N, C-alpha and C positions, 0 to 999 in steps of 0.2 A: 424404392429399393428393388433391385433385381434379384429374384430368388433362383438359386442354382438347384435346390431341392426343397421339398416341403419341410418346414421346420418352424419352431417358435423362435421369433427374433428376440434378441436381448434388448431390454429397455433400461437404459441407465437412468436411474431416478436420482433426485436430489437437487439441492440448490447450493449456491455458493455465496460468499460474503465479501464485501469490500472491507479492507482494513479500516479500522475506525468505524466499521459497521455500516458502510453505505450500501445502497441497493444494488443488486446484481441480477442479471438475467441467468436463467439456468434451464435445463431441460425439465419438462413437466414431471411432476410426481403426484401419485394418486393420494388424495387426502384420506386420513383416518385408516391407513394401512401401514404396515411396517415398511420403512424406506429401503426396500431391497434393490439390489442391482441385478436381480435375477428375473427370469421370465415370468410373465403374469400367469402363464399356464399352471405353474406349480406354486406360485406365490399365494394362492388361495389356501393351500395346505401347509403354509409355512408354520413350522412348529411341530408338525407331525412327521418330520423326516423327509428324505428324498428317495426313499426306496422305490417309488413308482416312476422316477424320472427315466424316460426312455423306455418304459415298459411296453410300448406298443410294438416292440421288436423291430422298429425301423432301423435301417442301416445308418451308419454315421453320415452326417450331412455337412456340407460346406456352404458357405455363403459369402457374398461380396456386395458391398454397396459403396458408392462413391458420389462425390459432388465436386463441381468446379464452378468458379464464378469470378466476378470482378466487382470491386467497390470503388466508386469514383466520388471524391469528396471535394467540396470547395468551402473554404473558411471565410466567413463574413467579417468585415471590419478589420482585416489584417493588413490593409494598405497603410503604409506609413508616410506617404507623400514623397519619398525619395525618388520615385521613378516618374513622377509627373513631368511631362514635357509637352512641347507644341505638337507632338504626334497625336495627342488626344484633343478632341474638340472641347471636351469639358472635363472637369475634375472628377465628376461622377463616373465617366468612362474609365478613368485611371483607377478609381477605387474598385471597379468591377474587374477589369482586365489584369490588374496587378495584384489581386488578392491571391493568397496562397492556395494551392490545390495539391492533391495527391491522389494516386490510384494504386490499388493493390489487387493482384490476381492471386488465386489460391486453388489448390486441388487437394482434396482429402479422400482417403480410401480406408475402408474397414474390411478386414479379412477374418473369417471365423471358421471354426471347426467344432462340431458338437457330436459327442459319442453318448453312450448310455449313461455313464456316471462321471463324465469329465467333459471339459470344453476349453477352448482357448480362443483368444481374439487379439488381433493386431490392428492398431490404428496408425495410419501414416498421415503426415501433414506436410504439405509443401506450400510455403508462403515466404514472404520477405524475411521473416525472422529465422525460420528453419533453414533457409537456403543462404542466409547471411551470417550473422554473428552467433547464432544459436543452433548449430548443426544437430545438437542432441535432440532438438524438438522434432526432427523428421520422424523419429519413432515416438509418436505422441503417447501411446499406451501399448502395453503388451502384457496380457493377463492369462494365466493358466489357472483353471478352477477344477477342483475335485470334490465330488459328492460322496460321502461315506456315511450312509444312514442319516443320523442327526447332525453330522459334522459337515461343514463346508470349509475347505482349505483353499486359499487363493495366494498367489504370489506373482510378482512381476513388477513392471513399471505401471503404477496404478494411481487412480484418483478416488479418494474415499470421502464421502460427505456425511457429516453428523449433524443432527438437529432436525426439528419438525418444521422449521420455518419454510416459507414459500418465497423463493427469490431473495432470501435474506436470512442470515444466521449469525449467532454469537457463539456457537459451540463448534464451529468448523475450523479446525486448526492444523490438520496434517499437511495440506498442500498449500504452496505459495501461489501468488497470483502474478499474471503478466499484465502490467499496467503501461506498457509501451504505447498503447492507444487508449489509455485510461480505461473507462468502463464502456467504451463504444465499439470495441473490436469483436463483435459477434457475441454469441451466447456465453454466459459466465463459465459453464463447464468447459468450454473450449479455451478459456483464458486461464484455467487452472493448470499448474505445472505439475505433471505426474512425478511421483517419487518411487524408487525401488521399495517395495513393501511386502510384508507378510501379513495376511489377515486370516484369522481362524474364528469360525463361528459355530456355536453349539446351540441347537434348538431343543429345548427341554421337551421330552416326549409328552404328548397328550395335553399340552398347554399352549398358550399363546405367548410364551416367554422365550427369550433367547439371550445369549451372552456372546459378545465378540471381543476379540483382542486384536490390536494392530501394532505393528512394530516397523519402523523405518530406520535403517542404519545410518542415515545421513539427513541433512536438512538443506533445502534450497531456499534462498532468500527471495523476497518479492522483487520483481524486475520492473525497472522504470526506464523511460527514455532518457538518454544522456543529453539530448539536444532536441530542438524543434518545439512544436506546439505543445506537446504533452510532457515536457520536462518540468518537474515540480520546482517551484520557486525556492523551496527550502533546500533542495539539492543544488540548485544554482548558487545559492548564497554560500553553502559549505564549500562548493568547488572554488568559488572566487576567493574565499578565505585561505584555503589550502594552497591555491596557486600563488597568492600573495606571499605566503610564508616561504614557499619554495624559491620564489624570485628574490625575496629579501635575503634569505640565508645564502643563496648562491652569489648574490652581488657582494655580500660581505667577504665571502671566501675568495672570490676573484680579486677584489680590491686589495685584500691583504697579501695574496700571493703575487699579484703583479707589482705591488710596491716593494715587495721583498725579493723579486726576481725568482720566485720559486715556481718555475714553469711546469714541473711535474704536478704540483698541487693545482695549477690552473687546469690542466687536462683532467685531473681527478674531479675537480669541481664541476666542470662541464659535463662529464660522464654521469655524475650523481644527479645533476639537474635533468638530463635527458632521459635517464632511466627510471625516474620516479614514477611510481604507480600508486593508484588509490588503494591497491591491496596492501600497501605498506602501512596504512592507517589502522588496519584491524589488529586487535590484540591477539587474536587466534584465528586460525583457519577453521572454517565450519566443516571441512572434510575431516572431522575427528569424532571419536566415539562419544565424547561428551555432548555432541550436538545431535545424537540420535533421538528419535521420538518414539513414544509408546503411549498406549491408552487402552482403556477397557470401557465397554458400553453394555448396559442392560436394557432390554426393551420388552415390553409386555402390554397386555390389555386388561383393564379392570372394568367390567361392564362394557360401556360404550366409549370408554376413555383410553386412548393410547398413551402410555407413559414411558419415560426413559430416564436413565441416570448415567452419567459418564464421568470419566477422569482422564485428563490429558497431561502428559509430561513432555515438555519440549522447550522451545524458545520463540520469542517474537520474531516475525519474519522481516521486520524492518529494523535497521541498526539504530542504536542510541549513540550520541556523540558525547564523549567526555572532553570538555573544553578546558578543564582546569589547567593542564600543562601549558596550553597556549595563553590563557588569560594571565596566569602567574608570570610567565616569561615576558609577556607584553607589558604588564604593569612594572616589572623590574626594569625592563629596557627603557621605558618612558621616564621612570624616576631617575635612573642614572644619567640619561641624556639631559633631563631638566637640571640636575645638579651641576653638570658640566656647563650648561648654558648660564647658570646663576653666577658662575665665576668669570664670565666673559665681560669684555668692555661694553658690548651691546646691551647686556642686561643692566649694567650699572648706569648707562645713559638713559635707558627707558624707564627703569624702576627705582633709580636712586632716591628720588624724592619720596616715593611711596614707602621705601624701606626706612628712611629717616623718620617719616611721620609715624609709622607703626612702632618703631623702636622708642620714640619719645613718648607717645601717648599711651601705649600699652605696657611698655616695660620700664617707663621712667621711674615709677615708685620702687621697683625692684633694684634699679641702678642706685637710686638715692639711699636705699636701705643697705647697700653693699652686698646684696644677694646675687648681683649680676653685673658684669662689666659692660661698657658701651659696645665693645666688639661682639660680645655674646648676644646682646640685644639685637644688634644688626643681623647677626647670623640667624637668630630666631625669626626675625621679621622677614628675611629673605626666604627662609624655609616655608613660611606661611604662604608667600606669594607663589612659590614653586608648586606647593601642594594644590593651590586653588587654580592654577593655570596650566599645569603640565599636560593634561589631556588636550586642551585647546591648542597648545603649542604644537603638539604632535600632529593633530588633525590639519592645522593650517600650514604645516611645513616649517615652522620656526625652528624646531629641533629635529634632529635626525637620530634615530635609534641605531646604535652600533653593536648591540647585543643580538645574538641569534634567538629566533623564536622556536618554541617547541611545537610539535605537531599535535592536533587533536587525536584522540584515540577512539576508534569505533568498535562497538561490540553488540552482540545480540543477547538481550536480557533473558535469563531463565524465566520460564512461565509454566505454572501449573494451573489447570482450569478444572474446577469442579462444577458440573452442570446438571441441570434438571430440564426436562422437556415434556410437553403434553400436547395432545390434539383431540378435539372433540367437537360435536355439533351442538350448537345452540339455536334452536328454531331452524331458520334457513341459512344460518351462518356457520361456515366451516372455520373453526378457530384454531390458532396455533400459538404455542407459548414456548419460550426458552428463557432460562436464567443462568448466568455464569458468574462464578467468583474466580477472579484471576489473582493468583498468589505469586509474588516475585520475591527477590531477596531483600527488597526495600520495604519491609513490613512496617518500619517506623515512619517511613515517608520523608526522611531527612537526607537521603542521598540524591542529589540533583541529577546524577548521571544514569540513574536506574529508574524504570517505571515504578510508580507507586502501585500498591494493590488496588484493585478496582472491582466494581460490580457492573455487569451488563445484563440487559434484558431485551426480550422481543415479545410483542403481543400483536396479533393480526387476525384477519379474517378475509374470506372471499365469499361473495354471494352473487347468484344470478338475478339480475334485475328484471322486473316485469316490462321491459322495453326491448322489443326485438330480441336479439341474442346477446344482449350486453352482459358482461361480467365485471364486477368491481372487486378489486383486491386492494386492501389497505393494511399496512403494517407499520408499526412504530418500534424503533429501537432506541435504546438509551444506554449511557455509560456514566458512572459516577466515580470520580477519583477519590479514594479514601485518604485520610490524613493530609488533606490539601492545605491545612493551616501551616504545616511544616514547609510547604513550598513557598508560601507568602513570607515566612520568617527566615528563609534560607539566605545565605550570603551570596549565592549565585542564582537568585530567584529568576531573573529574566532568561537565564540559560537552562533552567530546569527542563527536562524532557517533557514534563507534564504542565509546564507553565501556561497560564491563560491570562493575557493582559487585561481582560475584563473582570478577572477574579471569579469567573464562573467555571466550576469544576464538575458540572453536570451537562451532558450534551444529548439532546433528543432530536430524532429525525423521523419524519413521516414519509412513507413511500406509497404512492397511489397509482394503480394501473387500471385503466378503463379500456376494455376491448369489446369488439363486436365482429360479426362475420356476415357476409352476403354471398349470393350466387353459389349456394350449396357449399359454403366454407372455402370458396376459391378466392374471395376478396376479404382480407382481414385488416381492418384499421385498428390502431390502438395508440394510446398515449400514456406515458409514464411521467409522473411528477414527483420530485424529491424536494422536501422542504426541511432545511436545517433550522430548527426553531430558535435556539439561543443565538446562533451566529447569523440568522436571517439570510440564509443562502438558498438558492433555488437551482434546480435542474429540470428542464422540460424536454422530453424526447417523444415527438410524434413519429409514427411509422405506419406505412401501408404496404402490404404485400399482396400481389396478384398472381395467382397460379394460372398462367396463360394456357398451358397444356400439360400433359403428364410430364412431370419432372422439371418443366421450365417455369421459373419464378422471376417476376420483376418487382423491384421494391424501391420506394422512395422514403427517406427518413431524414431526420435532422436532430439537432441538439442545441440547447442554449444553457450556458452556465452563468450564474450571477453570484457574486460574493464580494462585499465591500469590507468585510471584517477579516482582519489578518489571522484570526483564530479559526476561521472556517477551513474545511477540507478543500473546497473549491477555490479558495484564495490562491492555492498553489498554482492554479492554472489560469487565473484571471488577474493576478497581481501586475502582470506586464501589459495588460490591456489598456489602450488609450481611450476607450469609450465605455464609461460607466462600469468598469470592472466586469465586463461580460466577455464571453467567448462563445461563438456560435458557428454552426456549419450546416450545410445541406448535403445529402448523399443520394446517389442513385446506384442501384445494385442489380446485377443479373446473376442468377444462380440456376444451375441445372443439376439435378440429382437423380440417381437411379439405384 
């Protein structure tokens, strides 16, 4: 960083969390201290007020820092054989030279101003996303901060992190995440999507306790890639379903209009099909007051233990799909088409003997007793055959549905989180703890389209090993879905947003990071391993960074995902893999910062 004047630099502390609680990188935070976003210079006196801030009578100061770089990545095992030709001497060459690659350049800049009792900071980001589809990301953050005795007031486009975890949280809810590069696109805090926020903090005089409140007038949803390597399989499946519905309904409209010579309706049908947007699926726009977020957090110290309690009111950042309208209309359409088929000559030819057999053997006694006529028995027998075969007939193309399908409805579930957190030292281990109770509208657990209530937890530690400069960080997170018996008993079980085909409604993950440094901290190797216990999924991320000279860094990294279980989080990105349900890449990076 290049200093324009002597000053204390802002250190943004905190960690971030993957939805569904996967490991995430974040900027360093000091253990066993209040997770402040303020300068370490006055952080030691946190709780005693900020009257001394800037008391050295120094003039207002300005600062700037920036970085630029490029990441070059190659995906292993992405060759599908389609490009293999005589131009390559071997298939192995084709597998190498036809594998997917990408490269992304970026430039980031931070501008700041600090006076005696106030400061402001702007962070600008220029990369493929901000210069492409998400221009709002160019202004990554913009924060104004005022110090009034024991009060701190902040406002702007901000990122706020709650929880004592290190690189992992279950209490961090305000900011959404950018998963267009899944978890591999830089530090976690850089992947957080800033929100317009107001944050007010009061430090109780002469104590180590503080209270803060946060309010955001809106909500941003988690962002995923719509295509490419990191497009989730679940998203692809929903997209294919919706695309099929649009095509089906449009074809019916066009067929009816053309046969009736209603050319105006043909034009209307084509316009409806071409103008369809995924936004049409959402029951409400999230740019509404009901999607605002708020929360309160209390932090303090008792002896050597840092404690915290928090309450969050908002919504899940990933949508839930209500498929009932689609499923109902599909079943109705198939039933109607099957009944029509049952009255056809083809049905009589194929199933006439079977109808007669059922009518005689099953309904013969009823006919003999005068309770049913022979014609009624045949109708009942035909209905049984229709019920048993309708779905198969639809799938193999025997019958064609002529009823329109209804669209799924997407929505963001209301979520209230009650949380507790703690951090303390046990021998040489710095431990961290978080527990959250997530309350939704589905307290009974019998609404398949809304998340059940759940409990989440985090427990972890880091320790310096007696080997060179090694540090080991281990954390475990878990989630348990309450009232899961109602999921298993539900009529739409397999479509339930919380459904697990293995019947396991507890999910635990262990995240381990081993790091070291050499050459006076200029060479830093590390490896991160994520293990999803119940779903037997793995992620391994090795990384080496070498500081060649002041500001210039060279890096080599990689990642391997493995998941064979459809319930796993990583399955979203390995389901389309043709090799052992894995996805892997290697990456080279060049970064210069000042």
